[in-house]
C-alpha positions, 0 to 999 in steps of 0.5 A: 441442455436449458438451466433456468437459474431464478432471481427471486429477489427481482422476480425473473429468471435467466435461462442458459441454452447450452450447446450447439443443438440449443441454438435453434431453440435460443433463436426461437425463445428470443426472435433473434435471426441466426445471423447472431449466433455466426462465428460466437461462443455466445450470445444474449438477449434479455433474460436469455443466454446462449452458451456454445459449450461450458468450457471457457468460463471467461465466455460464460462470465462475459454472457452473465454480464452482458445479462446482468447489465440489461436486468439492471437497467430494466429494473434500475439498479446502478450500483456496481456491488449489486450488479457484481453479485448478480454476475457471481450469482448467476455464474455460480448457479449456472455451474451448480446446476449444470454440474448436477445435470451432467452427473446425472 
């Protein structure tokens, strides 16, 4: 499952690739080597995040933090409040969209 979360205010989107079956798709989209996903539950590359599953909120927040840091560095956002808002928004939107998709 791939879930897109728009960050419209920055004209960006973050793509969450969820599950072992999305690992190859993530690697293809990001150009990363398969070795980066050995023995890990999550990984990110610019605006793409791979999560092995949605069971651990700590992994979801961890990867949202990384992708937020990358985006903020790119667009020049330095204040912590904006970064915290983005992390919260990404996690909330991801969980909301995941819940909708899995209930269908």
